[in-house]
C-alpha positions as CSV (number, residue, x, y, z in Angstrom):
1,X,8.6,-35.5,-4.8
2,X,11.9,-34.1,-6.2
3,X,15.3,-34.4,-4.6
4,X,16.2,-31.6,-2.1
5,X,19.4,-30.8,-3.9
6,X,17.6,-30.3,-7.2
7,X,15.2,-27.8,-5.7
8,X,18.0,-26.0,-3.8
9,X,20.0,-25.7,-7.0
10,X,16.9,-24.2,-8.8
11,X,16.5,-21.7,-6.0
12,X,20.1,-20.7,-6.2
13,X,19.9,-20.3,-10.0
14,X,16.8,-18.2,-9.9
15,X,18.2,-16.0,-7.1
16,X,21.3,-15.5,-9.3
17,X,19.0,-14.4,-12.2
18,X,17.1,-12.2,-9.7
19,X,20.3,-10.4,-8.6
20,X,21.3,-9.8,-12.2
21,X,17.8,-8.4,-13.0
22,X,17.9,-6.2,-9.9
23,X,21.4,-4.9,-10.8
24,X,20.4,-3.9,-14.4
25,X,17.1,-2.5,-13.1
26,X,19.0,-0.2,-10.6
27,X,21.4,0.9,-13.2
28,X,18.7,1.9,-15.7
29,X,16.5,3.5,-13.0
30,X,19.4,5.6,-11.6
31,X,19.0,8.4,-14.2
32,X,15.3,8.7,-13.4
33,X,15.7,8.7,-9.6
34,X,15.6,12.5,-9.3
35,X,12.1,12.4,-10.9
36,X,10.8,9.3,-9.1
37,X,12.0,10.0,-5.5
38,X,9.9,13.1,-4.9
39,X,6.8,11.2,-6.1
40,X,7.6,8.2,-3.8
41,X,7.9,10.7,-0.9
42,X,4.6,12.1,-1.9
43,X,3.0,8.7,-1.8
44,X,4.5,8.1,1.7
45,X,2.9,11.4,2.8
46,X,-0.5,10.4,1.4
47,X,-0.2,6.9,3.1
48,X,0.5,8.6,6.4
49,X,-2.5,10.9,6.0
50,X,-4.7,8.0,5.1
51,X,-3.6,6.1,8.2
52,X,-4.6,9.0,10.4
53,X,-8.2,9.2,9.0
54,X,-10.6,8.2,11.8
55,X,-14.2,7.2,11.4
56,X,-16.5,9.9,12.9
57,X,-17.9,8.9,16.2
58,X,-21.6,8.6,16.8
59,X,-22.9,10.1,20.0
60,X,-23.5,7.4,22.6
61,X,-26.6,9.1,23.9
62,X,-28.7,7.7,21.1
63,X,-27.9,4.1,22.3
64,X,-28.3,5.2,26.0
65,X,-31.6,6.8,25.3
66,X,-32.9,3.8,23.4
67,X,-31.9,1.5,26.2
68,X,-33.5,3.7,28.9
69,X,-36.8,4.1,27.0
70,X,-36.8,0.4,26.2
71,X,-36.2,-0.4,29.9
72,X,-39.0,2.0,30.9
73,X,-41.4,0.4,28.4
74,X,-40.6,-3.1,29.8
75,X,-40.9,-1.9,33.4
76,X,-44.2,-0.2,32.7
77,X,-45.7,-3.2,30.9
78,X,-44.7,-5.8,33.5
79,X,-44.5,-4.0,36.8
80,X,-45.6,-0.3,36.9
81,X,-48.9,-0.9,35.0
82,X,-49.3,2.8,34.2
83,X,-51.3,3.9,31.2
84,X,-50.6,1.6,28.2
85,X,-50.0,4.7,26.1
86,X,-46.8,5.4,28.0
87,X,-45.5,2.0,27.0
88,X,-46.4,2.6,23.3
89,X,-44.8,6.1,23.5
90,X,-41.6,4.7,25.0
91,X,-41.3,2.1,22.4
92,X,-41.9,4.7,19.7
93,X,-39.2,6.9,21.1
94,X,-36.8,4.0,21.3
95,X,-37.5,3.1,17.7
96,X,-36.9,6.7,16.6
97,X,-33.6,6.9,18.5
98,X,-32.4,3.7,17.0
99,X,-33.3,4.8,13.5
100,X,-31.6,8.2,14.0
101,X,-28.5,6.4,15.3
102,X,-28.5,4.0,12.3
103,X,-28.8,6.9,9.8
104,X,-26.0,8.8,11.5
105,X,-23.8,5.7,11.6
106,X,-24.4,5.0,8.0
107,X,-23.5,8.6,7.0
108,X,-20.3,8.4,9.2
109,X,-19.2,5.1,7.7
110,X,-19.9,6.4,4.1
111,X,-17.8,9.6,4.8
112,X,-15.0,7.5,6.3
113,X,-15.0,5.2,3.2
114,X,-15.1,8.2,0.8
115,X,-12.1,9.8,2.6
116,X,-10.1,6.5,2.3
117,X,-11.1,6.1,-1.4
118,X,-10.0,9.7,-2.1
119,X,-6.5,9.0,-0.7
120,X,-6.3,5.7,-2.6
121,X,-7.2,7.6,-5.8
122,X,-4.4,10.1,-5.0
123,X,-1.9,7.3,-4.5
124,X,-2.9,5.7,-7.8
125,X,-2.5,9.0,-9.6
126,X,1.0,9.4,-8.3
127,X,1.8,5.7,-9.0
128,X,0.7,6.3,-12.6
129,X,3.1,9.2,-12.9
130,X,6.0,7.0,-11.6
131,X,5.0,4.2,-14.1
132,X,5.0,6.7,-17.0
133,X,8.5,7.9,-16.0
134,X,9.8,4.4,-16.0
135,X,8.0,3.6,-19.2
136,X,10.3,6.1,-21.0
137,X,12.7,3.1,-20.8
138,X,10.8,0.0,-22.1
139,X,13.6,-2.2,-20.9
140,X,13.0,-1.0,-17.3
141,X,9.3,-2.1,-17.5
142,X,10.4,-5.5,-18.8
143,X,13.0,-5.9,-16.1
144,X,10.2,-5.1,-13.5
145,X,8.0,-7.8,-15.0
146,X,10.9,-10.3,-14.9
147,X,11.6,-9.5,-11.3
148,X,8.0,-10.2,-10.3
149,X,8.1,-13.5,-12.1
150,X,11.3,-14.5,-10.4
151,X,9.9,-13.5,-7.0
152,X,6.9,-15.8,-7.6
153,X,9.0,-18.7,-8.8
154,X,11.5,-18.4,-5.9
155,X,8.6,-18.3,-3.5
156,X,7.1,-21.5,-5.0
157,X,10.4,-23.3,-4.9
158,X,11.0,-22.4,-1.3
159,X,7.6,-23.8,-0.4
160,X,8.4,-27.0,-2.3
161,X,11.7,-27.1,-0.4
162,X,9.8,-26.8,2.9
163,X,7.6,-29.7,1.9
164,X,10.7,-31.8,1.1
165,X,12.3,-31.0,4.4
166,X,9.0,-31.8,6.2
167,X,9.0,-35.2,4.4
168,X,12.5,-35.8,5.6
169,X,11.4,-35.2,9.2
170,X,8.0,-37.0,9.3
171,X,8.0,-38.8,6.0
172,X,5.1,-39.0,3.6
173,X,1.8,-41.0,3.5
174,X,0.8,-39.6,6.9
175,X,-2.6,-38.6,8.1
176,X,-2.2,-35.4,10.2
177,X,-5.2,-34.3,12.3
178,X,-5.6,-31.2,14.4
179,X,-8.8,-30.5,16.5
180,X,-10.0,-27.6,18.6
181,X,-10.7,-29.6,21.8
182,X,-11.7,-26.9,24.2
183,X,-13.2,-23.4,24.2
184,X,-16.7,-22.1,24.6
185,X,-19.5,-24.1,26.3
186,X,-21.4,-26.4,24.0
187,X,-25.0,-27.3,24.9
188,X,-26.5,-30.6,23.9
189,X,-29.3,-33.0,24.9
190,X,-27.8,-35.9,27.0
191,X,-28.9,-39.5,27.1
192,X,-31.5,-38.7,29.7
193,X,-33.2,-36.3,27.2
194,X,-32.1,-33.2,29.2
195,X,-30.0,-30.2,28.2
196,X,-26.4,-30.4,29.3
197,X,-23.2,-28.5,28.5
198,X,-19.5,-29.0,28.3
199,X,-16.4,-26.9,27.7
200,X,-14.0,-29.8,26.8
201,X,-14.4,-33.0,25.0
202,X,-12.3,-35.9,23.6
203,X,-11.9,-36.8,19.9
204,X,-11.2,-40.4,18.9
205,X,-9.9,-41.4,15.5
206,X,-10.9,-44.4,13.4
207,X,-8.8,-45.1,10.3
208,X,-10.0,-47.8,7.9
209,X,-12.4,-49.0,10.6
210,X,-9.6,-49.4,13.2
211,X,-9.4,-47.4,16.5
212,X,-6.3,-45.1,16.4
213,X,-6.7,-43.5,19.8
214,X,-7.3,-39.8,20.6
215,X,-6.2,-36.7,18.7
216,X,-3.0,-35.6,20.3
217,X,-2.0,-32.0,21.1
218,X,-1.2,-30.0,19.0
219,X,-2.0,-32.6,16.3
220,X,-1.7,-36.3,15.6
221,X,0.6,-37.8,12.9
222,X,-0.6,-41.3,11.8
223,X,1.6,-43.1,9.4
224,X,-0.2,-45.0,6.6
225,X,0.6,-46.9,3.5
226,X,0.1,-45.5,-0.1
227,X,-3.4,-46.0,-1.4
228,X,-7.0,-45.3,-0.5
229,X,-8.1,-44.8,3.2
230,X,-11.0,-43.6,5.2
231,X,-11.1,-41.8,8.6
232,X,-14.0,-41.1,10.9
233,X,-14.0,-39.0,14.1
234,X,-15.8,-39.9,17.3
235,X,-16.9,-37.1,19.6
236,X,-17.0,-38.0,23.4
237,X,-18.5,-35.4,25.7
238,X,-17.0,-37.1,28.7
239,X,-20.4,-37.1,30.5
240,X,-21.8,-40.3,29.1
241,X,-22.7,-39.2,25.6
242,X,-20.8,-40.1,22.4
243,X,-21.6,-38.9,18.9
244,X,-20.1,-39.4,15.5
245,X,-18.6,-36.1,14.6
246,X,-17.9,-36.9,11.0
247,X,-18.9,-39.6,8.6
248,X,-16.1,-41.5,6.8
249,X,-13.8,-39.1,5.0
250,X,-12.2,-40.8,2.0
251,X,-8.7,-39.9,0.8
252,X,-5.7,-41.3,-1.0
253,X,-2.0,-41.1,-0.4
254,X,0.9,-41.3,-2.8
255,X,4.1,-39.8,-1.6
256,X,2.0,-37.0,0.1
257,X,0.4,-36.2,3.4
258,X,-3.3,-35.8,4.2
259,X,-4.3,-32.9,6.5
260,X,-7.6,-32.7,8.4
261,X,-8.5,-29.7,10.6
262,X,-11.6,-29.7,12.9
263,X,-12.7,-26.5,14.5
264,X,-15.8,-24.7,15.9
265,X,-17.9,-27.7,17.0
266,X,-21.6,-27.2,17.3
267,X,-24.7,-29.2,18.4
268,X,-27.6,-29.7,15.9
269,X,-30.7,-29.9,18.1
270,X,-32.7,-31.4,15.1
271,X,-30.4,-34.3,14.5
272,X,-29.3,-34.4,18.2
273,X,-25.7,-34.7,17.1
274,X,-22.6,-32.6,17.0
275,X,-21.2,-31.1,13.8
276,X,-17.9,-29.4,13.1
277,X,-16.3,-27.0,10.7
278,X,-13.8,-29.3,8.9
279,X,-11.2,-29.0,6.3
280,X,-9.7,-31.9,4.3
281,X,-6.7,-30.9,2.3
282,X,-3.3,-31.8,0.9
283,X,-2.1,-28.2,1.3
284,X,-0.3,-27.6,4.6
285,X,-0.9,-23.8,4.5
286,X,-4.6,-24.3,4.1
287,X,-4.5,-26.7,7.0
288,X,-2.6,-24.3,9.3
289,X,-4.7,-21.3,8.4
290,X,-8.0,-23.2,9.1
291,X,-6.7,-24.7,12.4
292,X,-5.2,-21.3,13.5
293,X,-1.8,-22.8,13.9
294,X,1.3,-21.0,12.6
295,X,4.0,-22.6,10.4
296,X,6.5,-21.8,13.1
297,X,4.5,-23.7,15.7
298,X,4.1,-26.6,13.3
299,X,7.8,-26.8,12.5
300,X,8.8,-26.4,16.2
301,X,6.6,-29.3,17.1
302,X,7.9,-31.5,14.3
303,X,11.5,-30.7,15.4
304,X,10.7,-31.7,18.9
305,X,9.4,-35.2,17.9
């Protein structure tokens, strides 16, 4: 990991280059503004019209009719016991209504997509006109390319700086785990062989075979040494049943942090064990996105430690 001062200096230097490029770009574009501005306003108008396009609505009566005829068919079959032909006829009407609704819905969605595509094509055509105007000055196109490259480079450097600052706060060689520990009901077969359900559970961590307690809220930070490690997660339903949620996850640390996100637990009735949607990564943004936790929340929590 590089020194913070080095990265900050690189950011400042690239921002200086960016200002210089932007200044020259503005100077060269100025003579073309009278031609470009009306086209940009035209694009804004098309964008506004595009945002106002609504998908045609399907009459709710098709769904209502299908539900009513289906309900009648069920009632006649189980309770009324009228002529069986009525049940067949009701089911046929229900099927026809659902088919008609599906056809109309498909046509409506196709029309909606075509209207959107038409506006996108209009925008592209105007964008091409603007590009051709700018292309009369080859230097302007080159400056635009340089500006995009500098934007990307500055963005990467700022992310590197974030990682350095994070390392200053919590260090490196940490295992960081976040788990979704509550939510919908999860059904499973308990130790008595009967169905049970929970809406909250506890996750215990084992690192290199040693118990490291439960996963904290919003996440656990476990300092480790550089080298290879393994972690396994134990799922406790809090009603007398414990399951291994994940087998050993192998990872290595070398002046970095390991992130693990566990979300959307589920019960596999075949294996009679819980599973989970897990992500194992060195990338903090991937970790935050998977665990539905914002960078602001993450930084705020780290600052509070």
